[in-house]
C-alpha positions as CSV (number, residue, x, y, z in Angstrom):
1,M,94.4,125.0,118.0
2,I,97.2,122.6,117.2
3,G,98.3,120.5,120.1
4,G,97.0,123.0,122.7
5,D,99.6,125.5,121.7
6,R,98.1,129.0,121.4
7,R,100.9,130.2,119.0
8,F,99.3,128.0,116.3
9,A,95.6,128.9,117.0
10,L,95.5,131.8,114.5
11,H,97.0,129.7,111.7
12,D,94.7,126.8,112.4
13,S,91.5,128.9,112.5
14,H,92.2,130.7,109.2
15,Q,93.1,127.6,107.2
16,K,90.8,124.7,107.7
17,R,92.5,122.1,105.6
18,S,92.4,118.4,105.8
19,R,95.4,116.2,105.5
20,S,94.2,115.2,102.0
21,D,94.8,118.8,100.9
22,Y,98.5,118.2,101.2
23,S,98.5,114.7,99.6
24,A,100.6,113.9,96.5
25,K,97.4,113.2,94.6
26,N,96.3,116.9,95.2
27,I,99.6,118.7,94.9
28,L,101.4,116.9,92.0
29,P,98.9,117.6,89.3
30,R,99.3,121.4,90.0
31,L,103.1,121.5,89.7
32,T,104.5,122.7,86.4
33,V,108.2,122.2,87.0
34,P,110.3,119.1,86.0
35,M,110.6,116.7,89.0
36,L,112.9,113.8,89.7
37,L,111.8,111.2,92.3
38,L,114.5,108.9,93.5
39,W,113.2,105.8,95.3
40,G,115.1,103.0,96.9
41,R,113.7,99.6,95.9
42,E,114.5,98.3,99.4
43,D,112.6,101.1,101.2
44,K,111.0,99.7,104.3
45,M,109.3,103.0,105.4
46,V,107.4,103.9,102.2
47,P,106.6,100.9,99.9
48,P,108.4,101.2,96.6
49,K,105.2,100.1,94.8
50,L,103.8,103.7,95.5
51,G,106.5,105.3,93.3
52,P,104.8,104.5,90.0
53,L,101.5,105.8,91.3
54,F,103.0,109.3,91.7
55,T,104.0,109.4,88.0
56,Q,100.3,109.1,87.1
57,Y,99.6,112.4,88.9
58,N,102.0,114.4,86.8
59,P,103.6,113.7,83.5
60,G,106.6,115.9,84.4
61,L,107.6,113.6,87.2
62,V,110.5,111.2,86.4
63,L,110.8,108.2,88.7
64,R,114.2,106.5,89.1
65,E,114.2,103.4,91.3
66,I,117.5,102.4,92.8
67,D,118.4,98.8,93.4
68,G,119.9,98.0,96.8
69,A,118.9,101.3,98.3
70,G,116.4,101.8,101.1
71,H,114.6,105.0,102.4
72,C,117.7,107.2,102.2
73,P,119.4,106.5,98.9
74,Q,121.3,109.8,99.1
75,D,123.1,108.4,102.2
76,E,123.3,104.7,101.1
77,C,124.6,105.2,97.6
78,P,125.5,108.8,97.0
79,E,127.6,108.2,93.9
80,Q,124.6,106.5,92.2
81,V,122.2,109.2,93.3
82,N,124.5,112.0,92.1
83,R,124.9,110.3,88.7
84,L,121.1,110.0,88.4
85,I,120.6,113.7,89.3
86,L,123.3,114.8,86.8
87,D,121.9,112.7,84.0
88,W,118.4,114.0,84.8
89,L,119.6,117.6,84.8
90,K,121.3,117.1,81.4
91,S,118.0,115.7,80.0
92,L,116.1,118.9,80.8
93,K,115.3,121.3,78.0
94,P,116.7,124.8,78.2
95,V,114.2,127.4,79.4
96,D,113.6,130.5,77.3
97,E,114.8,133.3,79.5
98,E,112.1,135.6,78.2
99,T,109.4,133.4,79.8
100,I,111.0,133.7,83.2
101,E,110.2,136.7,85.3
102,P,113.2,137.4,87.6
103,I,112.5,138.1,91.3
104,N,114.9,141.0,91.3
105,K,115.1,142.5,87.8
106,G,118.6,143.0,86.6
107,T,120.1,140.2,88.8
108,V,119.6,137.3,86.3
109,S,122.8,136.3,84.5
110,N,122.7,135.6,80.8
111,Q,125.4,132.9,81.4
112,P,124.3,129.3,81.0
113,L,124.4,127.0,84.0
114,I,127.2,124.5,83.6
115,V,127.1,121.4,85.7
116,K,130.3,119.5,86.0
117,S,130.5,115.9,87.2
118,D,134.3,115.9,87.8
119,P,135.9,118.1,90.5
């Protein structure tokens, strides 16, 4: 039971997992999608020295460290974060549509996704 709350007893008893099961070290190697990790170099909550360690767990992970930003770079310097995200998206290789299985067949558009940086 989690925290004495019976609503979570069933979930807890069926899945005996340790905290390490949900660690970056265990999860990142299993992911097969491109990933962007933005990290503020002035982060006081999670040490910036950990960022490069995550890249060792998955070669598909791109780390971008942001000077002058702390734990919430998206709030502290949104223009810089948006630029990093747009640049990263532009760097991704197109995916062959035939290798993607749509969730609802017939609903996938054949139109390319266009990301514009200017309003």
